SEDRENGU-109461 format. One record per residue (C-alpha): residue in one letter; x, y, z. Coordinates in steps of 0.1 Angstrom, whole numbers, plus 5000, padded with zeros to 4 digits. Layout:
BEGIN
aXYZ ...
// end
This chain:
BEGIN
m967919371163 t967419021175 t964418911196 r965318741228 s963518401232 h961718331264 s962818061288 f959817841281 s959517901243 g961217571235 f963317291250 k966617451239 s965617781254 y964717621287 l968117441288 h969817771281 a967817921309 l968817651334 s972517701325 d972018071334 t970317991367 p973118131390 n973118461372 r969318481373 l969218391410 r971618681417 r969418921398 r965918811409 a966118631443 c966818951463 s965019191440 v962519401458 s959419581446 t958019901461 s954720021473 l954420231441 e955119921419 e952619701438 m949819951438 n950220061402 r952119861376 v952019511393 r948319561401 s947519641365 l948819301354 s945519141365 g943619321337 s940419421353 e940519571388 m938919441420 k936019671432 r936519881463 a933219781480 l934119671515 g933719891546 w935019841582 h932019631591 d932719391563 l936319351575 f935219321611 c932819031602 f935318871580 g937818881609 v935318741634 g934118481609 g937618371600 m938718331636 v935718191654 g935617851638 a935317501652 g938717511668 v937617691700 f935217401708 v938217171709 t941317371719 t939717491751 g939517141765 r943117051757 a944417371772 s942317351804 h942716981811 l946416941801 c948017281805 a946417561825 g943417441844 p940817721852 a943617981843 v942817891806 v940918221807 l944318401811 s945718171783 y943118301759 a943818661770 i947618621764 a947018451730 g944718741722 v947418991729 c949818791707 a947218801679 l946719171683 l950419251681 s950719051648 a947519221636 f949119561642 c952019461619 y949619341592 t947619661595 e950519901590 f951419731557 a947719691545 v947120071551 d950320181535 m950019931506 p946319831501 v946819541477 a945519181477 g948819011483 g948919021520 s952118891535 f953518801501 s953519161490 y954819281524 i957819051523 r958419121486 v958919491492 t961319431521 f963219111517 g962819031481 e961218791457 f962618451469 l961618491506 a958218621495 f957718321473 f959018091500 t956618221526 g953718271503 s953717921488 n954017761522 l951117961534 i948917861504 v949817491510 d948817531547 y945517701536 v944617421512 l945417141536 s943817301566 n940617391545 a940317041533 a940616911569 v938117161582 a935717071554 r935816711565 g935316831601 f932016991589 t930616641582 s931316531617 y929716831633 l926716801610 g926116461624 t926216601660 a923816881650 l921416631635 g921616421667 l922916121649 p924715851671 a928515851672 n928815541650 a926615681623 q928515721590 l928016021568 r931015911547 f931215591528 t934215351526 i935915211495 h937814911507 g940114891477 l941815221486 p944615251512 k943615331548 g943415701554 y942315761518 n939315531516 e936615731534 i934815931507 d933316261520 l930916401494 i929416651519 a932816821524 v933216841486 v929817001482 v930517261509 v933917351494 l932417391459 l929517601471 i931817831489 t934017851458 f931017951437 v930118231463 i933618381464 c933818371426 y930518551422 s931218861443 t933218961472 k930419181485 q928018891483 s930518681501 s930618941528 w926818931532 v926818551534 n929618571560 m927818841580 s924618621582 l926418301592 t928718481616 a925718651633 l924018301638 h927318161651 i927718441676 v924118371688 f925018011695 i928218111712 a926318351734 f923918071742 v926717841753 i928218111775 a924918191791 v924017831798 g927517771811 f927318051837 w923717961846 r924617591853 g928117651866 k929617691901 l932317921913 i933917641933 n934917471901 f937417751895 t939517641925 e938617281934 p939416981913 g937116681909 d939716451923 p941116571957 k944416401947 n944916651919 t946417001924 a943817261936 g943717641929 f943217861900 f946817791887 p947117411891 f949917401865 g951717721876 a952618021854 s954317801828 g951017611823 v949317941814 f951818021787 n951717661774 g948017691773 a948318011753 a950417821727 v947617561724 v944717801721 y946518051697 m945317841668 s941817971675 y942818321665 i944118241631 g942018411604 y942718781608 d945718751583 a943318651555 v941518981560 s944619181550 t944419021515 m941119211510 a942819551513 e942519611476 e938719591478 v938319821508 e937020171507 n939120431526 p941820171536 s943520411561 k940420421582 n938520091577 i941419841578 p942619931614 i939019931627 g938119601610 v941219401617 t942119511653 g938419541663 s937719181653 v940719051673 v939619241704 i936019111702 v937018751695 t939418771725 v936518871748 l934218591734 y936918331739 c937618441775 l933918421783 m933618081767 a936617951787 a935218091819 s931817931814 m933417591807 s935517621838 a932417701858 l930617391845 l933217131855 p936517111875 y939517111851 d940416751857 l936916631846 i936816831814 d936916621782 a940116721764 d938616641730 a935016751734 p934916991764 f931617171758 s929716861746 g931016661776 a930216941801 f926616941790 k926116561790 e924516541824 g920916661822 a921316871790 e922216641762 w920316861737 v922917131742 s925416911724 n923216931693 v923117311696 i926917311699 g927117101667 v924917351649 g927017641661 a930317471652 s928917391617 f928217761611 g931717841624 i933317601600 v931517751570 t932518111579 s936118011586 l936217831553 l934718121535 v937318371548 a940218131543 m939318051507 l938918421500 g942318481514 q944118201496 a942718301462 r944018661467 y947418531477 m947618321446 c946418611424 v949118841435 i951818571434 g950718531397 r951118911392 s954818871402 r955118601375 v956718341399 v953618131391 p951818141357 s950118471350 w946818291344 f946318291382 a946618671383 q943518741361 v940618921376 h937318851359 r935819161342 s932219101353 t932618971389 a935819171397 t937118861416 p940218641409 v938118361394 n941018151381 a942818141414 s939618081433 c938417791410 f941817621409 l942417631447 g938717541454 i938817231432 l942217131447 t940817171482 a937616971473 a939716691457 i941916651489 a938816671511 l937116401491 f939616121497 t942216221523 d941616181561 l943816481571 d944316451608 i945316821611 l942116971624 l943817041657 d946817181640 l945317471621 v948217681632 s950917521611 i954517601612 g954117781578 t951518021591 l953518111622 f956618151601 v954818401579 f953718601610 y957318601622 m958518731588 v955919011586 a956919131621 n960619141609 a959519311577 v957719601594 i960819681615 y963019651584 r960719881564 r960720151591 y964520161596 v965720091561 a965120311530 i966420091501 g969220261482 t969820531508 t970120361542 n972720091552 p970519781560 w973219591580 p972519741614 t968819651612 l969519301597 s972119241625 f969619341652 l966919121637 f969218821635 c970618861670 f967218931685 s965718621668 l968618411679 t968018521715 c964318431712 v965218091699 l967518031728 f964818141753 t962317901737 l964717611738 l965417671774 w961717701782 h960817371765 l963917161772 t965317241806 p963717111839 s962017341864 g964117501890 k966317801899 p968917741872 r966217751846 l964818081859 v968318231859 m969018131823 l965618251811 g966218581829 v969618631813 c968018571778 a965218811785 a967719081798 l969819031767 a966819071744 i965819391761 a969419521759 l969519451722 l966319641717 q967519941737 v970919951718 f969119931685 l966620201695 f969420431706 m971820381676 v969520331646 p967120611636 q963920541617 a964320601580 q960720651573 k957420681591 p953920581578 e951720871569 n948320731579 w948520441604 g951520281620 v952420031647 p952920221679 f955920191702 m958220091674 p960219861675 w958919711708 i955519581695 p956819401664 s959819271685 i957419121710 s955518971681 i958718811668 f959418661703 l955918531706 n955818371672 i959118201678 f957918081712 l954817941696 l956817771669 g958617591697 a955317441709 l954717261675 n955316891671 k957916711651 e955416621623 s954816991616 y958517061612 l958916751589 r956016871567 f957417221566 g960817081555 y959216881527 f957217171514 s960117411518 a962317181497 l959617161470 t959217531471 v962917591465 l962917341437 v959917511420 y961617851423 v964817731408 v963317531379 y960417771370 s959818081391 v963218261388 h963118211350 s959618331346 s960218651366 f963518701348 d961618691315 a959118941329 e961919171339 e963419151305 d960119231289 g959619541311 i956719381330 l958619381363 g961419611376 e964219691352 k967619521352 g969819541383 g967119691405 e967920051394 n964320121387 f963320021422 k965920251438 e964820531416 t961220471425 v961920461462 g963720791459 r960720941442 e958420811469 a960620971496 h960221311479 i956521291473 p955021211507 k951421241496 l951821011466 s950920681484 l947720851497 l946720941461 l947420591450 q945220451477 c942420661465 d942820541429 k943120901417 l946720911404 c945720941368 e943321231375 v946021421395 a948521371366 q946021511342 v945421821364 i949221871367 r949621861330 
// end
């Protein structure tokens, strides 16, 4: 019997693997895993296990800390001054509802499959390996770049907190380097490395640090809200500073409220990182829904109150679009700007902490699937954390933050992140209506394609056509078509499986609304975001073709991943369908004990 050589055992082996790429793509690109695979065999590939030590209060604080960063101190001004006026309060409420709908989709997967992979694992068990790798890698790139930008933003807010003049430099310039790469930020590097050390040491300790900083940040936010209402005037909700500008609570109309929601939605990003901690949660079926959805609701209330206090302080046309709260307190209360700088600094640290926890767990589970080196999948025996992934991504983030002036602090919601939210909403519908191996997937896939196409058409009409009756008619036709598609799908296609513990209510309406909202928000992004997404997507496809598909193919041949042709997956799905309590036992980590009792 001859031993098969691995794809990367030598140059000739790799050339042979490349020549076999079409066959390997057919076998691996659409290969799906299962909940049983992800929670049992794939999870064991990390060696040591992550400890289940987090409760709902830990997840709640992680969610609040991850969402309430520095973005709210900036986006509120842009949305109020340029889009919605005083109705920015409603913009935050609408954006909060959008976030809650997406959070529902994440929660169903996290409860049913409590592993650290987040959206990567969710898409892998529905749409296959390639789409999972495509979305997961784009999300990690977005995390790293955004974290580097936010870390540099910490330096700016630290100067405000210390009361330093605007021209004071906490960075130093090296004139021999190109512009945009010549401002060295050592403070950002120190902050990133300290957070990396904390998340490597212990997830529970990271939770305590996050709780402490989040509590302080909330105190500062409550202070800003209280002072805003104390110094504000009700007339500012309806009267502009310049009589020539439009008056009223809706100076930009209903469309301005929705455009404002697209701008402020970036302030809600962070709850998705909480789903990556599902593997470390005690009693996932109870604690995950409370922690994730509860944090989104509380943050929505805080944001609406902040927006209302700012609108009470100044008329919308006098609000500084770039520094709304600092500008609103300039007259007679300059010291409040320093307080805002302190609060924003705490918010940056907590949002960085949660994001870096999330990105490391994404990379860890991607490593388990062997589409990146398995070194990233290792969980340290002593700390029970993915130290390799945490250190690699932490050092990479620090290196980028040291040199690069990334002007994306206002674009924390990148196209990659919204694309992942869109994919998860599709995945939760697909998983409910398709049982792999027993159900015809084409009716569900056809619905998802037609519904998405209708949403894209609605978004293009909203952003590109001029105001008027023809526009309203076309938008109405698109909305009616989308509702009709939903009704036909609901009537003709029965659900193939229902979650045992917690599921998205009003299926498929809620995830369908989430699909529409994510597409609508994608339409609000700028050209540069799409160009960056195109570059990284091309790089992702290249990496998958030259490395990932061959690595996962080797793992399949070695029996580490599913067996040839996907038969093992179909067989496993059949077993899951006939043992309805099995996933619950797996979530409690008592499968082995049950097997022994049965024997």
